[in-house]
N, C-alpha and C positions, 0 to 999 in steps of 0.2 A: 243619104240625107235622112234626118228624122222627120217622120210624118206626124206621129202621135206617140205619146207616152202616158201610161196610166199606172197608178199604184193604189193599193187598197190594204188597210190594216198594217201599216208600217210606220213606226215612230209616232208622229203626231197626226198622221192621216188615218182616220177610221174608215169612213165611207170612200168609195172610189173617187179619186181625183185625177184630172186629165189635163195635160198640156198638149195643144195641137198647133201645128205649124202651117195650117191652111191659110192661104191668102184670101182676103175678102175682096169686095168690090172697090176698096179704097184705091184711088188713082194716084195719090202722092207717092213719090219715091219708087217708081217702077223698077229701078235698078236693085232694089232690095227684095225683089221677087225672082224666083227661078222658074222659068217657063219650061215645063216638062213635056207636055203633049203626050202624057201617058194616062190612059183611062184606068181608074176613075179619078186620079189625082192630076190635075192639070197645072196647078201653080202652088209653090211652097215658099214660105218666108225664109229669108236668110238671117233674120234677126228676131229674137224675143227677149224682152226685158221684163223682169219680175220684181214687183214692188210689194212692200208690206211692212208692218211694224216689227220690232224685235219680238222674238218668240212666236211669230205667226206660223212659221213652218217653211219659210223660203229655203233655208239651208237643208231642211229635211227632204225637200223635193230633189235637191242636188244629191243628197246622200242616198236617196232611193235609186236614182239612176246609177250611181256609183256602186252601190251594193249589188244591184242586178248585174252590172258589168263584171264585177269581181267574181260573182258566182259563175258566170259564163266562161271567163278567161282563166279561171282556176285559182283565184286569190280571194275567196269569200271573206266577208266579215270586216269589222273594224275593231281594233283592240280596245276601244273605250265604250263599245256598245255590247251589253249583255242580253238585253231584251229588245227584239226587233219589232214585235207587234205593238199595236196601239194599247197602252196600258190603262187608259181611263175608261175601261169597260167594267160594268158591275151588274151582273156577273160577267166574267170573261167568256164570251161566246166562241171565240176562235183565236188561236195563236198563229194561224197560217197567214202569210203575206202573199199578195198577188201582184205580179209585175207583168206588164204587157207593152210591147213595142210594135209600132208600125214604121217600117223603114224602107228606103229605096236603096237597092244594091244592084249595080250594073243593069239599070233599066228594068229591074224586076221589083215589084212591091211585095213585101213580106209582112206578115203579122207573126211575131214570135213572143211567147211568154211562158211563165211557169209559176208554180206555187212553191213557196219556201216555208217550211215548218220545222223549226228546231233542228237545223243542220240536215234536213232531208228535203227531197223534191218529189212529193207524191204525184204531181202532174206537170206535164210539159207539152207544149203544142206549137206547131208551125203551120201556117197557112200561106198560100199564095193569094194576093189580092188581085182580083180581076174586075172588069166592069160589071160582071154579074154577081159579085160578092166574094166571100171567102171560100177558097178551095183548099181542103186539108191536104197537107203533104205528109205530116205524121202527127199522131196524138198518142202520147205515152203516159201510162200510169204505172207507178212503181212503189213497191214497199219492200220490206225486209226479205220477203220470200219470192216475189214475182216481179217481172218487168214486162208488162203487156204493152204492145205497140200496134197501131194500125197505120200502115203505109199507104201512100198513093201508088197504085200499081204502075203508073206511068213513069215513076222515078227510076225504074230498073230496066236495063236493056235485056238482061237475061235472068233466068231463074237462079243461076249461080250468084249473081250480084245480090239478089234479094236475100238469099241464104247467108251471104257474107255479112250484110248489114244486120240481119236478125241475130247473127252470132255476136256482133259487136254490141248490140243492144243488151243481150243477156249478160254480157260481161261488165256492163256499167251499173254499179250499185245505186240504190235509192238515195245515196248521199252525194250523188254527182249527176250533172246534167248530161244528156246524150250529146247535145250540140258541143259541149265542152270537150268531150272525148273525141268526137269527129274532127274538131278543129285541131286539137293537140296532136292527133295522129296524121294531120294534114291529108285526110281522106277527101276525095274529090267532091263528094256529096255535101253541099252547103258550106264549103270552105270559104267562099267570098262572104257569106253571111257571118261566119265566125270572125273573120278578119275585120269586118265592120266594127265589131265590138272591141277588138284589140286596138283599133285606131281612134276610138272615142276618147277624147281628152277631157278630163275633169280636174278642175283646179280649185283649191280652197284658199282662204285668206293667208294661211301659213305655208302654202305649197311653194317650194323653192325650185327654180330651174337649176339643175345640177349637172346637166350634160355639157360640161366645159370642153370635153374633147370635140364635140360637134362645132362649137364656136372656134376652137383652135384650128380645125381642119377646113372650115368653110369661110373663105373671105367674103362671100356674099352676105353671110350672117353678121360678120363684123361690120360690113358696110351698112347693114340695116340698123345695127346698134348706133353707129355713128350718125346716121341720118335722123333717127328718131330722137336720140338724145339732143341733137342740135335743134330739131324742130320743136321740141318740148321745152326749150329754154332751161335746161338743167345745168348749163355751164360745162358739160362734159364734151370733150372733143373726140372721144373714141375710147376703145378698150385695148389693152395690150397684155401679152403674156411675156413676162420678163424672167430670164434665167436668174435663179437665186441660189444661195448656198444651202446645202442640205441641213446645216446646223440650225437654220431658221425654224424648221419644224421640230427639231430635237428639243428646242427650248420650250415648246408649247405642250409637249406630252410627256408623261412619265415614261421612264426607260422601257419598262415591261410592256406598257400599252403600245408604244411605238414599235417594239420588236414584234409583237403579235400582229399589228396592223401590216407591217411590211412583209411578214411571213405569209399572210393571206393574199398578197398581191402577186399575180402571175408574172414571172420574169420573162415575158415574151417580147422580143425586139419590136420597138415602135408601137407597142400597145400603151395607150394613154389611160391613166386612172385619176379620177377626181378625188381630191382630199379637201374636206370641209373642216377647217380648224378655227379655233377662237379668234386668231388674229388675221385670218385671210382665207382665200380660196386658191388651191394649188392644183397643178397637174404633174403627175409623176410619169416619166417615160424611161424605159430601159433600152439601152443600146449596147449589145455585146455584154450583157449582164451588169452594165454600169448604169446607175440611175442619174437622170437629169431632172431637175426640179424647176417648174415654171410657176410664177405667181401671177394671178389675174389682177390687173390694176386698171383704174379709171384715169384717163388722161385729161388734165385741165391745163389751161394756159393763162399765165399772168398777163392781163391786157396791157399793162403799162410797159412791159419789157419784152413780151412774147416768149418768155421762158416757160418750158413745159414742166408741169409738176404732176406727179402721179399719186393717187389716193388708193389706200387699201379698202377692202370691202367694208370693214366696220366704220370707216371714216365717212361713208356716204349716208345720206338721210334715208329714213324708212320709205319715203316716196320714191326715191331713186332706185332703191333695191326692189321695190314692188314693180316699178317700170322695167327693171332688168329682167324680172321673172316673166313679165307679160310679153315683151317684145318678140321672143321666138314664136309666139302663137300667131303673130301677123304673117310670118313666113309659112306657117302651117295652113293658113287659109288658101294657099295656092294648091294644096294637095287634097281638096275635097274633104276636109276635116270637119267634124262636128265638135265644137269647142264649148264646154260648159264651165262657167266661172261663177263661183260663189263670192259675193261681195266684190264685184269688179272695181268699185270705187275706193276700196280700202287704201288709206294713206295717200290718195291722189286728189289733186285739185279738181273741182268740177269741170273746168275747161279742158284739163288733161284727159279726164275720163271721156268727154265728148270726142276729143281728138283720137283717142284709141279706137273708139267705135267707128268713126268715119274712116280711119285708115284701114281698119280690119275689113270693112265693107268694100273699100276701094280695091284692096289687094285680092279680095275674093270675088271680084266683079264677074269674071268670065268662067267661074266654076261653080261647083255645088257645095261649097262650104257654108256652114251655119255657125252663128254665135248666139248662145243662150246664156244669159247672165242675170243674177240677182243684184239688187242695188237698193240703197237708201237715198240716193241722190235724186231728189225731185227735179233738179235742173235738166235731167235727161228726158223729162216729160215735155218734149219740145217737138212739135210737128215739123219744124224746120229741118230736123235731123232724122226723125224716125216716123214710121207709119203708126196710125192708131191701132191697127190690128196686131202690131208687135208688142203691145203693152198688156201685161197680165198682173193680177193682184192675188195675194194670199192673205187670208184672215182666219181667225178662230171663230168657230160657231158656238152655239149655246152649250154644247156638250164638250167644249174645249178641243175639238178635233179641227184640223186644218182643212180649208177648202181653197181651191184655186179657180179663178174665173177671169174672163177676158174683158178688156175695156169695151170691146165691141158690143157686149151685152147692154151697154148703156146708150148706144147709138149717139155719141156726142156730136154736136155740130162741128163743122169744119173750122169755124172760127172760135171755138171754145178754147179758153186758156186752160190747158190740161193741168198744169202745175198747181195753179191756185185752186181749181176745182178739187183736185186730189187732197191738198192740204186742208181744205175746208170740210173734208169728209164726205164729199158727194159720191165717191166711188167706194167708200168703206176702206178697209185695209190701212187704217191709221190708228195710232194709239188712243185708247180711251182712258182718261185720267179721272180717278175718283177721289173725293175728299176722304182723308183719313179721320 
């Protein structure tokens, strides 16, 4: 579980900004709290919703988490971001960004973080969190010539073990994180910590769910689609994978592009490969070197006659396709996942967004899953469905940097109508219109 995340000097965040998942004394919706009985963290929230105007920095908070995750799992950076530090500094005092996580992994609380500066990692640290404070497990400083590290002696059973990990550390350049190397090599030390970051799910408004083989192979996921589509009044009765002629994809791609694509696909029996094409979504399966093509379709029923009609991907609405992308996350809440979604409400009706949140919380009731999402939908500011301490705001300060703060800072009354108070500007984080 995520306990706390902080970021400094990254995109629109200049000063340190922090999102914390600690549960307050709010008594409403106790099912949205995970009781840990682990000192010093006894209760954590399973939900956090972040509100704020356009360009306030909500998406940048999600990008900060994602950027740090990518650095750790070995896929750093975004193709459309050249400068990561806060640019509205005059003069520029620092180009180094600071990322810090406090997380719960297998009943152990960790604090892990690092400094990123122009494709290098000059500092990296890992602490164990105990009731008496932070106990260092390792602190690493690296540059082009040196990789200095201080270990907790209790980590190693033998002197030989310590020598081995010192050897690993020396082989990790200053352009790579030590945790990343330990995880990729599947070394025992801190492997569960590394795997926590590999399981962290981060979704953007344009993120598409493309794991069609998983849907094909898992009837329980197909049933989840059927139930959610029905419950959300989409008119869809379910999804289907229908065998189709190979010439269907031949008509959608230039000959050479199709040949290159097929050449890159491993011709291994019963291996399924997803194909995203302009006129649909397909699965390609080889059996004894012969290809079989399936098309993903949505099933509808004509009410007057009961006849089934199937729709292609492009024939469905943006809202339906957004729902298609989000539904698998409901299943992931059963797996102690931390799910972060930017613009949860994109293309969705307000009631449907509420439904997704309540279903997500319901399916993650008996585990340690968490949902963290940004939104513009003020209808979600409803204490009938969420706790007050689950609400966060992001706004721009006088120097145009972003800051994040909790609704709990305002100590709202239990009977306060949060939505109206927010839209009236009582909590800030709303657009300020100026006369031109």
